[in-house]
MOPAC internal coordinates of N, CA, C and O (Angstrom, degrees):
PM7 1SCF
backbone

  N    0.0000 0     0.00 0     0.00 0    0    0    0
  C    1.4542 1     0.00 0     0.00 0    1    0    0
  C    1.5290 1   109.12 1     0.00 0    2    1    0
  O    1.2310 1   120.46 1   -45.37 1    3    2    1
  N    1.3198 1   116.72 1   134.63 1    3    2    1
  C    1.4616 1   122.01 1  -177.36 1    5    3    2
  C    1.5216 1   110.44 1   -81.54 1    6    5    3
  O    1.2310 1   120.72 1   -36.24 1    7    6    5
  N    1.3255 1   116.23 1   143.76 1    7    6    5
  C    1.4585 1   121.50 1   178.43 1    9    7    6
  C    1.5249 1   110.79 1  -115.35 1   10    9    7
  O    1.2310 1   120.59 1  -146.35 1   11   10    9
  N    1.3337 1   116.47 1    33.65 1   11   10    9
  C    1.4650 1   120.97 1   178.55 1   13   11   10
  C    1.5226 1   109.78 1   -64.97 1   14   13   11
  O    1.2310 1   121.01 1   -39.24 1   15   14   13
  N    1.3323 1   115.67 1   140.76 1   15   14   13
  C    1.4625 1   121.50 1   179.00 1   17   15   14
  C    1.5340 1   109.12 1   -82.39 1   18   17   15
  O    1.2310 1   120.72 1   -47.97 1   19   18   17
  N    1.3149 1   116.23 1   132.03 1   19   18   17
  C    1.4650 1   121.23 1   178.68 1   21   19   18
  C    1.5249 1   108.24 1  -120.00 1   22   21   19
  O    1.2310 1   120.32 1   -57.42 1   23   22   21
  N    1.3265 1   117.00 1   122.58 1   23   22   21
  C    1.4594 1   121.28 1   174.65 1   25   23   22
  C    1.5187 1   108.85 1   -86.37 1   26   25   23
  O    1.2310 1   120.80 1   -49.20 1   27   26   25
  N    1.3144 1   116.08 1   130.80 1   27   26   25
  C    1.4583 1   120.91 1   178.88 1   29   27   26
  C    1.5203 1   108.83 1  -124.48 1   30   29   27
  O    1.2310 1   121.14 1   -35.53 1   31   30   29
  N    1.3239 1   115.43 1   144.47 1   31   30   29
  C    1.4617 1   121.06 1   176.52 1   33   31   30
  C    1.5087 1   109.04 1  -133.31 1   34   33   31
  O    1.2310 1   121.08 1   -37.35 1   35   34   33
  N    1.3018 1   115.54 1   142.65 1   35   34   33
  C    1.4484 1   121.72 1   174.89 1   37   35   34
  C    1.5242 1   108.42 1   -77.70 1   38   37   35
  O    1.2310 1   120.10 1   -43.89 1   39   38   37
  N    1.3027 1   117.42 1   136.11 1   39   38   37
  C    1.4617 1   120.85 1   179.95 1   41   39   38
  C    1.5228 1   109.78 1  -128.60 1   42   41   39
  O    1.2310 1   121.24 1   -38.07 1   43   42   41
  N    1.2971 1   115.23 1   141.93 1   43   42   41
  C    1.4619 1   121.71 1   173.67 1   45   43   42
  C    1.5191 1   107.41 1  -127.66 1   46   45   43
  O    1.2310 1   120.94 1   -41.65 1   47   46   45
  N    1.3008 1   115.81 1   138.35 1   47   46   45
  C    1.4601 1   121.01 1  -179.86 1   49   47   46
  C    1.5209 1   107.69 1  -118.72 1   50   49   47
  O    1.2310 1   121.34 1   -50.10 1   51   50   49
  N    1.3227 1   115.04 1   129.90 1   51   50   49
  C    1.4637 1   120.71 1   179.70 1   53   51   50
  C    1.5206 1   109.11 1  -116.06 1   54   53   51
  O    1.2310 1   121.15 1   -51.44 1   55   54   53
  N    1.3022 1   115.40 1   128.56 1   55   54   53
  C    1.4633 1   121.36 1   171.87 1   57   55   54
  C    1.5243 1   105.54 1  -120.47 1   58   57   55
  O    1.2310 1   120.46 1   -57.15 1   59   58   57
  N    1.3022 1   116.73 1   122.85 1   59   58   57
  C    1.4607 1   120.14 1  -176.27 1   61   59   58
  C    1.5214 1   109.92 1  -127.63 1   62   61   59
  O    1.2310 1   121.36 1   -26.25 1   63   62   61
  N    1.3064 1   115.01 1   153.75 1   63   62   61
  C    1.4536 1   121.33 1   179.01 1   65   63   62
  C    1.5229 1   107.78 1  -131.20 1   66   65   63
  O    1.2310 1   120.49 1   -38.35 1   67   66   65
  N    1.3115 1   116.67 1   141.65 1   67   66   65
  C    1.4669 1   121.58 1   177.18 1   69   67   66
  C    1.5219 1   107.84 1   -92.69 1   70   69   67
  O    1.2310 1   121.09 1   -68.88 1   71   70   69
  N    1.3095 1   115.53 1   111.12 1   71   70   69
  C    1.4713 1   120.50 1   179.45 1   73   71   70
  C    1.5226 1   109.31 1   -64.96 1   74   73   71
  O    1.2310 1   120.60 1   -50.90 1   75   74   73
  N    1.3138 1   116.46 1   129.10 1   75   74   73
  C    1.4561 1   121.51 1   178.03 1   77   75   74
  C    1.5163 1   114.26 1    79.63 1   78   77   75
  O    1.2310 1   120.02 1  -165.05 1   79   78   77
  N    1.3328 1   117.56 1    14.95 1   79   78   77
  C    1.4669 1   121.57 1  -175.77 1   81   79   78
  C    1.5289 1   111.59 1   -56.39 1   82   81   79
  O    1.2310 1   119.89 1   129.86 1   83   82   81
  N    1.3089 1   117.81 1   -50.14 1   83   82   81
  C    1.4673 1   120.78 1  -177.97 1   85   83   82
  C    1.5221 1   111.31 1   -62.26 1   86   85   83
  O    1.2310 1   120.64 1   138.73 1   87   86   85
  N    1.3258 1   116.39 1   -41.27 1   87   86   85
  C    1.4677 1   120.77 1   178.37 1   89   87   86
  C    1.5202 1   110.73 1   -64.14 1   90   89   87
  O    1.2310 1   120.63 1   134.72 1   91   90   89
  N    1.3460 1   116.41 1   -45.28 1   91   90   89
  C    1.4620 1   119.99 1  -179.75 1   93   91   90
  C    1.5283 1   111.02 1   -64.48 1   94   93   91
  O    1.2310 1   120.24 1   139.45 1   95   94   93
  N    1.3184 1   117.14 1   -40.55 1   95   94   93
  C    1.4639 1   120.66 1   178.49 1   97   95   94
  C    1.5225 1   110.96 1   -63.73 1   98   97   95
  O    1.2310 1   120.63 1   141.00 1   99   98   97
  N    1.3342 1   116.40 1   -39.00 1   99   98   97
  C    1.4666 1   119.99 1   179.29 1  101   99   98
  C    1.5210 1   110.98 1   -67.34 1  102  101   99
  O    1.2310 1   120.75 1   146.89 1  103  102  101
  N    1.3275 1   116.17 1   -33.11 1  103  102  101
  C    1.4627 1   120.65 1  -178.34 1  105  103  102
  C    1.5229 1   111.75 1   -77.18 1  106  105  103
  O    1.2310 1   120.55 1   131.40 1  107  106  105
  N    1.3420 1   116.55 1   -48.60 1  107  106  105
  C    1.4688 1   120.62 1  -177.68 1  109  107  106
  C    1.5249 1   109.59 1  -156.57 1  110  109  107
  O    1.2310 1   120.84 1   -90.42 1  111  110  109
  N    1.3070 1   115.99 1    89.58 1  111  110  109
  C    1.4684 1   121.77 1  -175.97 1  113  111  110
  C    1.5246 1   112.58 1   -60.14 1  114  113  111
  O    1.2310 1   120.50 1   135.06 1  115  114  113
  N    1.3145 1   116.65 1   -44.94 1  115  114  113
  C    1.4666 1   120.89 1  -177.44 1  117  115  114
  C    1.5242 1   111.75 1   -62.57 1  118  117  115
  O    1.2310 1   120.36 1   133.08 1  119  118  117
  N    1.3229 1   116.93 1   -46.92 1  119  118  117
  C    1.4688 1   120.71 1  -179.63 1  121  119  118
  C    1.5235 1   111.60 1   -67.23 1  122  121  119
  O    1.2310 1   120.30 1   142.30 1  123  122  121
  N    1.3263 1   117.02 1   -37.70 1  123  122  121
  C    1.4666 1   120.68 1   179.31 1  125  123  122
  C    1.5161 1   110.64 1   -63.58 1  126  125  123
  O    1.2310 1   120.39 1   131.67 1  127  126  125
  N    1.3174 1   116.86 1   -48.33 1  127  126  125
  C    1.4670 1   120.22 1   179.58 1  129  127  126
  C    1.5233 1   111.59 1   -63.76 1  130  129  127
  O    1.2310 1   120.30 1   141.01 1  131  130  129
  N    1.3369 1   117.03 1   -38.99 1  131  130  129
  C    1.4668 1   120.34 1   178.50 1  133  131  130
  C    1.5260 1   110.96 1   -64.49 1  134  133  131
  O    1.2310 1   120.12 1   138.66 1  135  134  133
  N    1.3277 1   117.37 1   -41.34 1  135  134  133
  C    1.4668 1   121.24 1  -179.99 1  137  135  134
  C    1.5255 1   110.76 1   -65.59 1  138  137  135
  O    1.2310 1   120.34 1   136.84 1  139  138  137
  N    1.3204 1   116.95 1   -43.16 1  139  138  137
  C    1.4618 1   120.22 1   178.92 1  141  139  138
  C    1.5275 1   111.39 1   -64.95 1  142  141  139
  O    1.2310 1   120.58 1   138.46 1  143  142  141
  N    1.3284 1   116.51 1   -41.54 1  143  142  141
  C    1.4658 1   120.57 1   178.81 1  145  143  142
  C    1.5269 1   110.56 1   -63.15 1  146  145  143
  O    1.2310 1   120.25 1   136.83 1  147  146  145
  N    1.3238 1   117.12 1   -43.17 1  147  146  145
  C    1.4623 1   121.27 1   179.76 1  149  147  146
  C    1.5261 1   110.77 1   -63.86 1  150  149  147
  O    1.2310 1   120.46 1   136.40 1  151  150  149
  N    1.3224 1   116.73 1   -43.60 1  151  150  149
  C    1.4695 1   120.95 1   179.11 1  153  151  150
  C    1.5301 1   110.27 1   -61.71 1  154  153  151
  O    1.2310 1   120.72 1   137.75 1  155  154  153
  N    1.3117 1   116.23 1   -42.25 1  155  154  153
  C    1.4680 1   119.08 1   179.18 1  157  155  154
  C    1.5248 1   110.94 1   -64.34 1  158  157  155
  O    1.2310 1   120.03 1   135.87 1  159  158  157
  N    1.3462 1   117.54 1   -44.13 1  159  158  157
  C    1.4686 1   121.05 1  -178.21 1  161  159  158
  C    1.5247 1   112.50 1   -68.28 1  162  161  159
  O    1.2310 1   120.28 1   141.37 1  163  162  161
  N    1.3265 1   117.07 1   -38.63 1  163  162  161
  C    1.4703 1   120.91 1  -173.63 1  165  163  162
  C    1.5229 1   114.18 1   -90.49 1  166  165  163
  O    1.2310 1   119.88 1   153.01 1  167  166  165
  N    1.3182 1   117.83 1   -26.99 1  167  166  165
  C    1.4688 1   120.32 1  -174.52 1  169  167  166
  C    1.5284 1   111.81 1  -117.68 1  170  169  167
  O    1.2310 1   120.72 1   120.57 1  171  170  169
  N    1.2987 1   116.22 1   -59.43 1  171  170  169
  C    1.4583 1   120.54 1  -171.10 1  173  171  170
  C    1.5282 1   113.15 1   -67.04 1  174  173  171
  O    1.2310 1   120.16 1   123.93 1  175  174  173
  N    1.3289 1   117.31 1   -56.07 1  175  174  173
  C    1.4673 1   120.78 1  -177.05 1  177  175  174
  C    1.5302 1   113.09 1   -58.37 1  178  177  175
  O    1.2310 1   119.25 1   134.08 1  179  178  177
  N    1.3547 1   119.04 1   -45.92 1  179  178  177
  C    1.4711 1   118.46 1   178.64 1  181  179  178
  C    1.5353 1   113.01 1   -63.98 1  182  181  179
  O    1.2310 1   120.22 1   145.36 1  183  182  181
  N    1.3230 1   117.18 1   -34.64 1  183  182  181
  C    1.4654 1   120.43 1   178.74 1  185  183  182
  C    1.5160 1   110.68 1   -67.09 1  186  185  183
  O    1.2310 1   120.53 1   134.75 1  187  186  185
  N    1.3206 1   116.59 1   -45.25 1  187  186  185
  C    1.4676 1   120.30 1   177.80 1  189  187  186
  C    1.5283 1   109.82 1   -60.89 1  190  189  187
  O    1.2310 1   120.30 1   133.57 1  191  190  189
  N    1.3191 1   117.04 1   -46.43 1  191  190  189
  C    1.4674 1   121.15 1  -179.35 1  193  191  190
  C    1.5212 1   112.21 1   -62.50 1  194  193  191
  O    1.2310 1   120.13 1   142.39 1  195  194  193
  N    1.3215 1   117.36 1   -37.61 1  195  194  193
  C    1.4692 1   120.38 1  -178.24 1  197  195  194
  C    1.5234 1   112.52 1   -66.10 1  198  197  195
  O    1.2310 1   120.90 1   160.81 1  199  198  197
  N    1.3212 1   115.88 1   -19.19 1  199  198  197
  C    1.4687 1   120.89 1   177.62 1  201  199  198
  C    1.5282 1   112.02 1  -106.12 1  202  201  199
  O    1.2310 1   121.00 1  -163.41 1  203  202  201
  N    1.3355 1   115.70 1    16.59 1  203  202  201
  C    1.4676 1   121.71 1  -178.54 1  205  203  202
  C    1.5259 1   111.84 1    55.25 1  206  205  203
  O    1.2310 1   121.40 1  -143.65 1  207  206  205
  N    1.3190 1   114.94 1    36.35 1  207  206  205
  C    1.4549 1   120.46 1  -179.16 1  209  207  206
  C    1.5096 1   111.88 1   -91.20 1  210  209  207
  O    1.2310 1   121.53 1     1.05 1  211  210  209
  N    1.3019 1   114.68 1  -178.95 1  211  210  209
  C    1.4581 1   119.74 1   176.63 1  213  211  210
  C    1.5206 1   109.08 1  -147.68 1  214  213  211
  O    1.2310 1   121.50 1   -32.64 1  215  214  213
  N    1.2899 1   114.73 1   147.36 1  215  214  213
  C    1.4473 1   122.56 1   176.85 1  217  215  214
  C    1.5196 1   107.17 1   -89.06 1  218  217  215
  O    1.2310 1   120.50 1   -54.42 1  219  218  217
  N    1.3140 1   116.65 1   125.58 1  219  218  217
  C    1.4524 1   120.38 1  -176.01 1  221  219  218
  C    1.5170 1   111.07 1   -96.98 1  222  221  219
  O    1.2310 1   120.21 1   137.98 1  223  222  221
  N    1.3216 1   117.20 1   -42.02 1  223  222  221
  C    1.4558 1   118.89 1  -174.01 1  225  223  222
  C    1.5239 1   110.54 1  -155.70 1  226  225  223
  O    1.2310 1   121.26 1   -41.02 1  227  226  225
  N    1.3145 1   115.19 1   138.98 1  227  226  225
  C    1.4554 1   122.13 1   171.44 1  229  227  226
  C    1.5274 1   107.74 1  -116.83 1  230  229  227
  O    1.2310 1   121.13 1   -40.31 1  231  230  229
  N    1.2989 1   115.45 1   139.69 1  231  230  229
  C    1.4601 1   119.08 1   177.07 1  233  231  230
  C    1.5233 1   108.65 1  -125.68 1  234  233  231
  O    1.2310 1   121.30 1   -30.07 1  235  234  233
  N    1.2834 1   115.11 1   149.93 1  235  234  233
  C    1.4607 1   119.81 1   176.03 1  237  235  234
  C    1.5132 1   110.12 1   -79.25 1  238  237  235
  O    1.2310 1   120.42 1    26.91 1  239  238  237
  N    1.2791 1   116.80 1  -153.09 1  239  238  237
  C    1.4655 1   121.76 1  -178.50 1  241  239  238
  C    1.5214 1   108.87 1   -75.22 1  242  241  239
  O    1.2310 1   120.91 1  -103.46 1  243  242  241
  N    1.3197 1   115.86 1    76.54 1  243  242  241
  C    1.4572 1   120.96 1  -173.71 1  245  243  242
  C    1.4818 1   113.00 1  -106.76 1  246  245  243
  O    1.2310 1   120.10 1   180.00 1  247  246  245

């Protein structure tokens, strides 16, 4: 029987969608982007960092 050491890490993957994104962008692109940026800076990024997480990929309205 092998006694090789295996490192394991718990991973969580989040996929999120902004409801009404296209409508909000059509109404006020500048305000929509500013609101999303603020939410990411104030809520999302600090939460990810507090769990030693990392952001792998951001996608636009894809």
